[in-house]
C-alpha positions as CSV (number, residue, x, y, z in Angstrom):
1,X,113.1,178.6,159.4
2,X,112.5,180.8,162.5
3,X,115.2,183.5,163.1
4,X,115.3,182.6,166.8
5,X,116.0,179.0,166.0
6,X,118.9,180.0,163.7
7,X,120.3,182.4,166.4
8,X,120.1,179.7,169.1
9,X,121.7,177.1,166.8
10,X,124.5,179.4,165.8
11,X,125.2,180.4,169.4
12,X,125.1,176.7,170.4
13,X,127.6,175.8,167.7
14,X,130.0,178.5,168.8
15,X,129.8,177.8,172.5
16,X,129.7,174.0,171.9
17,X,132.8,174.1,169.8
18,X,134.7,176.2,172.4
19,X,133.5,173.9,175.1
20,X,134.6,170.8,173.1
21,X,138.0,172.3,172.5
22,X,138.4,173.0,176.3
23,X,137.5,169.4,177.2
24,X,139.7,168.0,174.4
25,X,142.7,170.0,175.6
26,X,142.1,169.2,179.3
27,X,142.2,165.5,178.3
28,X,145.3,165.8,176.1
29,X,147.2,167.8,178.7
30,X,146.2,165.7,181.7
31,X,149.6,164.0,182.1
32,X,151.0,167.1,183.8
33,X,153.2,168.1,180.8
34,X,153.5,171.7,179.7
35,X,150.1,172.9,178.4
36,X,149.8,172.8,174.7
37,X,146.7,173.9,172.8
38,X,145.6,171.4,170.2
39,X,142.7,171.0,167.8
40,X,141.4,167.5,166.9
41,X,142.3,166.3,163.4
42,X,140.6,164.2,160.8
43,X,137.9,161.8,161.8
44,X,138.0,163.0,165.5
45,X,137.3,166.5,164.4
46,X,134.4,165.4,162.2
47,X,132.9,163.3,165.0
48,X,133.2,166.2,167.5
49,X,131.6,168.6,165.0
50,X,128.8,166.2,164.3
51,X,128.0,165.9,168.0
52,X,128.1,169.7,168.4
53,X,125.7,170.2,165.4
54,X,123.3,167.6,166.7
55,X,123.2,169.0,170.3
56,X,122.9,172.6,169.0
57,X,119.9,171.6,166.8
58,X,118.4,169.7,169.7
59,X,118.8,172.8,172.0
60,X,117.3,175.1,169.4
61,X,114.3,172.8,168.9
62,X,113.7,172.3,172.6
63,X,114.0,176.1,173.2
64,X,111.5,176.7,170.4
65,X,109.0,174.2,171.8
66,X,109.3,175.6,175.3
67,X,109.0,179.2,174.2
68,X,105.8,178.3,172.2
69,X,104.4,176.4,175.1
70,X,105.0,179.4,177.5
71,X,103.9,182.2,175.2
72,X,100.9,180.7,173.5
73,X,97.9,182.9,174.3
74,X,94.8,181.1,175.5
75,X,91.9,181.0,173.0
76,X,89.2,183.5,173.6
77,X,86.1,182.1,175.2
78,X,83.0,183.9,174.0
79,X,81.0,185.5,176.8
80,X,77.3,185.2,176.4
81,X,75.4,188.1,178.0
């Protein structure tokens, strides 16, 4: 596997998990109570992690496709003199 894909996937996992925790805690603390940091448990944590992995892989794949499309060098056309 390409190093860039691994780096993008890893960064996506880290940022995605942090983002998911922020949204989870905003939802859990929306009733105006004192803010309490929580981490989802059990099946909810597994579902959240699965979604984060899927979106990170999709981001890495799309980034790789776009990078290849932009950086591909055109084939040389022979010049006949």
